[in-house]
N, C-alpha and C positions, 0 to 999 in steps of 0.2 A: 227648735225641733219641729219637723213637719207634722201637720195635722193628720197625715196618713199613718203616723206612728202613735202607739198608745202604750202606757205603762202597765201592761198586763202580761202574764206569763204566756209564752208561745205554746202552741200544741206540741206534744212530745213527738220528736222525729221518729220515722219508721225504724224498726229494730232490725230489719233484714236488708242486707246490702243487695243492690241490683247485680253487682259483679263481685263475687267473693275475692278477697285478697289475702286471707290468712289460711294456711294449710299445715297439715301435720304429716310427717313421714310415718312409715310402719313402725319405726323405732321410738316414736313419740316426740322426735325433735321437730321444732318448727321449721318449715321450709317456705320458700317464697316464689312468687309468680315467675321470676326469671330463672330459677334453678333448673338444672337438668340432672343433678345428682345430689343426694344427701351427703354433706361433708362429714357426718358422724358415722353412719353405717354403710355409706357408699352405694345405697340403693339407687338405681336409675329412676328418674322422674320424668313425667311428660304431662303436658297440659291438654285437657279435653275442652276445647272452646265451646262446644255445645252445652256441656254441663257446668262450665266455669269451674273446673276442678283441676288442681295439680295433683297428679296421681303417682304414688309409688308403683314401680313396674317390676315384673318378672318376665324374662325372655321365654318364649315358647320353644326356641331352638338355640343351638350353639352360636349361630351367626347373628342372633339378635334381630332377625327380620320381622318377627311377629312378637307382640307383647300382650300381657294382660295385667289388669290392675290388681294390687294387693293392698293390705293395710286396712285401717278402720272403715273407710268408706265402702270398700269392696266387701268387707266382712258383713256390713249391715245391709248390703243391696245385692242380692243374687244376680239381678239383671246386669249390674255394673261388672260384677266378677266374671260374667259370661262374655263380655265384650272382648274383641280382639282388635289390636291397634297396630299400625305401622308408624314409624317416625317420619316426619317431614324430610324430604330429600335434602333440605338445606341444613340439616343437623350437622353434617360432617364437613361443612365449609365455613367460611368466615362468618356467615350469618349466625351459626350456632343456634338454629331454631329448635326450641324444645317442645313444639306443638305436635300433636298426634293426629292421625287420620284413621277413620274406621277401616278395618280390613274387610275385604269382600268375603262372602261366605265360602267361596271356592278358591280362595287365595292360598298359595303355598309360600314360596320364598320370592318376594319381589326384589327387583334390582333398582336401586335408587338412581335417579337421573338428575341429581342436583348439579351444582356448578363445580364440584370437586374441591380439593384443598384439604387442609388438616384443621380439625376443630380443636381450639384451645381447651385445656382442662379447667374444671371448676376451681375457683380460687379457694384454697382451704382456709384462708385467713378470715373469711367472712361468709356466713351462710347465704347472704343475699347477693353475693358476687357471683357472676356467671361469665362464661366466655363471651367475648364481644361477638354479637350476632347481627345479621342484617338480611335484607331482601331488596327487591328492586322497585322503582317508582315512576311517575309521569307529570302533567302540566296544566295550569290556569293562572293568568297574570293578575297579581294584585299588588304586592309590596315591592317597590324597588329597593335594592340593597346598596350599600356603600359602593360608589363607583359604577353603579349599574345604570345610571340615568333614570329617566322617568318611565314608569310602567303605565302606559296610557291605553292599553288595549282593553276593550270591554271584557268582563269575566267570562262571557260565553263564546269568545272568539276561539276557534280551533287553531292550534299552532303546532308545527312539527317539532319546534325546539331548535336550539342553536347548533351550529356545527360542533361536533364533539369527537372528531376522529382521534382514536387512540386513547380517549379518556372515558368512554362508556362502552357498554356492550349490550346489545339488544337481546331480549329474551323472547322475541317473536320469531315465528317461522319465516323463512325467506318469502318475500312478496308482501308481507304485512306492512302497514303504514307506520314504520318505525322512524325515529328521528334520523336525518341524513348524516352520513359520515360515521356511524357507530360501527364498532367491530362486531362481527357475527358471533353468536354463542348458541348453545343448545336451546331450543324452544321450551317454554314453560307450559306448553299445552298438555292436556291429559294424553296418556298413551292410547294408541288405536285399540279398538275393541271390535269383536265380531258384530255383524249386523244385528241390531236389536239389543245389544248389550250396553251397559253403562260404562263409559270410558273410565279407566282407573286413574285417579289423580295421584300424583306423587308429591305435590306441594300442598301444604296446609292452606287454610282459608286466608291467612295473612300473606304468606309468601306468593301465592298464585295471583295476587293483585299486581305483582311487579311486571313492568313492561321493559324497563331499561335500568341497569345498575352501573355504578362506576367500574371502570376497567380493573379487574381483580389482579392483574399483573403488577399493579402499583401498590406498595405496602400501605401507604396512608389511606388509600381508597378502601382497602379491606377493613381498616380500623373505623373509618367513617361509616361505611356500610353497616358494620356491626352496631354502631351507636344508633343509626337511623332505624334499623330494623327492630331494635329493642323498644324504641319509642312507638313504632308502628304496631307492634304486637299488642302493646298496652291499649292503643287506640282501638284496634280492631276487636279486641276482647270486649270492650265496652259496647261497641256498636252491635256486636252479636247478641250480647246480653239484653240490649234494648230492643232486639228483634227488628232492627233497621235492615234494609236491603244491603247486603255486602256480597255482590257477585262480581267475579273477575271479568273485566272487559276483554282480557286476553283470551280466556279459555271457557267462559260461561255465558256471558251476556254482552256480545259485541255492540249492541245498540245502546244499552242503558247502564252497563256495568261500570265499575271503578277500576282505574289502573294508575300506577305510579311510574314516573320517569325520574330517576335520580341522576342528575347531570352535573358535570363540571365544565366550565368554559376553559378552552385552551388559552395558553399565554398569548395575549394580544388579540384574542378572538372576541366575538360578541359575548356579552355577559349572559348568565342564566338568571332568569327572573322567576322566583318562586310564585306559583299561582295555580289556578284551575281553569280548565277549558273543556266543557262538555264531557265530564267524567274522567279526564286525564289530569292528575295532580303532578306538577313539576316541583321538585325541590332541588335547590342548589346544594350539592353535597358538602360544600365548604361550611355550611351551617352546622355541621357535626364537629367542626374544629372549635373548641371552646374559646380560644383567644380571638379568632376571627369573628365569631358570633358576638362576643362581648364588645369588640370594637364597633361593629355595626349597631349594636344596641345603644352605645354611647353616642354615635354619630346621629342616630335618628331620635335621640332623647326618649327612648322607650323604657318604661319601668320593668318590663318583663319580656324576655325573648328566649324561647327554648325550642328544641326540636319538636317536642310533643305539642307545644303551643302552635307551631306552624302547621302541623298535621291536623290538629283539631280545627283550626281556622279554615284551612283549605277544604277539608271535608264538609264544613258547613256550607260552602258554596255549592258543593255537589248535592247536598240534601235539600237546599233551597230549590234547586232545579228539579229534583225528584219529587219533593213533597209539597212544595208551595206553588211554584210556577204552573199556571194553567189549571189550578185546583181551586176549590171554594175557599182555601186559606189565603188566596192572594189578596182579597180585599181587606181582611183583618190585618194582614201584613202591612199593607199600604197605610192603613189607619194609624199604626203604631210606628213603623219604621220610615215611612215616606214612600214616594213613588219611584220605583227602580228604573222607570223610563227616563229619568233625568240623565243628561249626558255624562256617561261614566268617565270618559277620558278627560273631559273638562273638569269634572269634580276632583279627580286625582291630581291633575295639574294644579288646581287652585289650592288643594290641601298641602302639597309639597312646596308651593311657592309662598303661600300666605300663612300656613299653619292652621290648626283647628280654631274654631270660634271660642272666644273666652268663656262662654257659658256651657261648653260641651259637657262638663261633669253633671249638669242638671238633667241630661237626657240620654247619656250614652255610658257604656261600660268602660270605654277607653277613648283616647283622643282620636285614634285611627278610625274608630267606629263612626265618627262624625263626618268622614269623607264622602260617603255615599250610602244609600239604603242597603245595597248589597254587602258593603263592608260592615255596616252596623249589624246586619243579620249574622254574618260570619263571625264577628267578634263576640256577639251575644251567645251564639251557638258554642263557640270555644269555651266561654266562661261557664256555660251550663255543664259541659263535659268536665271542666276543671272541678267544679263544685261537686258533681255527682261522684266522680272517681275518688276524690279526696274524702268525702263523707263515707263512701263505700269502704274505703280502707280503714277509716276510723272505727266504723261499726264492726268491721270484720275482726278487729283486734280488741273489741270490747270497750272502746271509748264512746261515751255518751255525752253529747253536747248539752243535754238537759241537766247534767250534773255540774256543768261548768259554773263557777261562782263569778259571774261577770254582770255588773249592773248595766242593763241595756234595754232599750225600749224596742220591742219587736214590731215587725211589720204585721199589719192586720189586713182584713178584707178591703179596707178603704185604700190600701196601697195598690190594689189591683184595679183593673178597669172598672169604671163606675157602673157599667152594664156588661153582661156577658158578651164576650166577643166570640161569636160562633159563626162559622161559614153557613151560608144559606144552602139548604139541601132541597133538591126537587121535591115537589109535593108527593111524588110516588116513592121517594126514597125513605128508607128507615133512618130516623134521626141518629146521628153519631152519639156515642156516650158522652163526648165532650160538649154536646149541645145543651145539656142540662145545666141550668144556672147553678154555680157553686159546686159543680161535679167534683172537681179535684182541688178546690181552693184550699181546704184544710191541709191536704197532703202537701201541696206546693208551699204553703206558708210555713209548715213545719220544716220542710227542706231548706228554705231560705233562712229562716231564723236559726236553725241548727248551724248553718254555714257561718252566719254572722258571729255567733258565740265561739265556734271553733277557731275561726281565723283571728278573732281578737286575741285568743290565747297564743296561737301559733305565731302571730306577729310579735308578741312580747317575748316568746322563746327565741325567735330569730334575733331580736335586739339584744337579748342576754348573751348571745354568742358573737355580737358585733357584726351581724349579717344584715343584708337588706330585708325588708318585710317579706314574709312568706307570701302574702297576698296584698300587693301594693295598689289596691283599688278600693274605691268607695262606691257602693251601690245606691243610686238614687231611686226614688219612687218610680220614675219613668223607666229606668233600667230594669227594675224588678218586673214591671208590667211586660216589658219585652221578653224577659226571661220566662215569664209565665206563658207567653204565646209559644215559645220554643217548647216548653214543657207539654203544652196541650197538643202540639203537632206530634211530638214523640209519643205521647200517651195514646193518641189515636192509632198510631202504627202498632204499638204494643197490644192494644185491645183487639186488633183485627185478627181474624183467623190466620194462623201461620201458613205461609206459602212454602211450597217445597223448594228448598235451595240445596244445591250440591254441597256436601260436606267433605 
């Protein structure tokens, strides 16, 4: 056992989730994040991403254009009860988005400008089953897939994407820099507004990130799009709760925003490489096909491969560029992860030709993380979000890892960096909250130790069902130190004054 571990009880984990995952309908029935209707009383439901609440709704008019919250949360909060909402325009198409937008004060009956189509009904057999939903997406090259060849482009390379004629549809207005060959569709930009007025968004904060989606005339594309969007909404809900910048590159922040291209390669055409490039995340939509994804997972000898994992990994590249590159966090990053200026193409080629170094478990969260410092950061970031959302869900439902009876030696302060890793601030600048030695060490250690205990039990439960381990990874001391840096970067953003973002 490492000297960085000690046989002492870990600090109690935080009792409040960052992102709530347990909700109750007006009838008292439990309802879940993905639901758009209570299967017991049939009350419509919608998700307010800013409040992280799934709300029972009553319509303001017969057409259901405007809504207000009802139920326990609205009864206890007059300000919430006074809010008026519109549904995301992607509620009524294959995306089945259940997110809400705030209605403008002078708004009457809006007309949705989503992609059209018919929304599937909620599955009455299970409360947490909802229609298959989705939205659109974008590109950055990192992992080659089965049959894709090597992905040797550096992560910050801008690329338009493969020829996808007839397989994708652009959500950009004509003249925008969309991938070549895509079929034209209605733009996802906000509606025009009078001079000086705020444009009215018709898409929620998750759906407005989409730049390109798979062609909706193809049935399996609608199914895949729904699966991808379900994962993306979960991702974006966590990012918003963490107060990370989540502005659309399509309609809000063309210079530094985020966008998704969801692409499928045509038969015999160039492959789609899942990745990130300067705020554009590209996802091969075939990753939404369970059988194909499992074949790729086996071919690449990966212990874990999911849509949500892909999205969390690629968005990690985006936030490295936004929060680390060119900031005082860059030197602390290099001290733990390595120098990102190392040849990225050569590093990936070496990884796929020779495999990871034998000692990778001593320093990285996964084998792929050992390929290059950029990939190490993205994998560590993804694991941080895995851990945070799973613990949020556990806490939301009243599970307390501190009560788990599992003999286990927790990580202590000695598992973190031997000295505080704090970016150097100019002499005239106010010190960051995270500059103080030990500022959030106890909180972070409680978080990691709660995760270790919870996943120990969840792995045993998986084995009891004859399934692979829930969390098939082992966290080394070096990996925990890297997770701590991610935590500190995120914590700094959360502690900063909130910037105005379009909702």
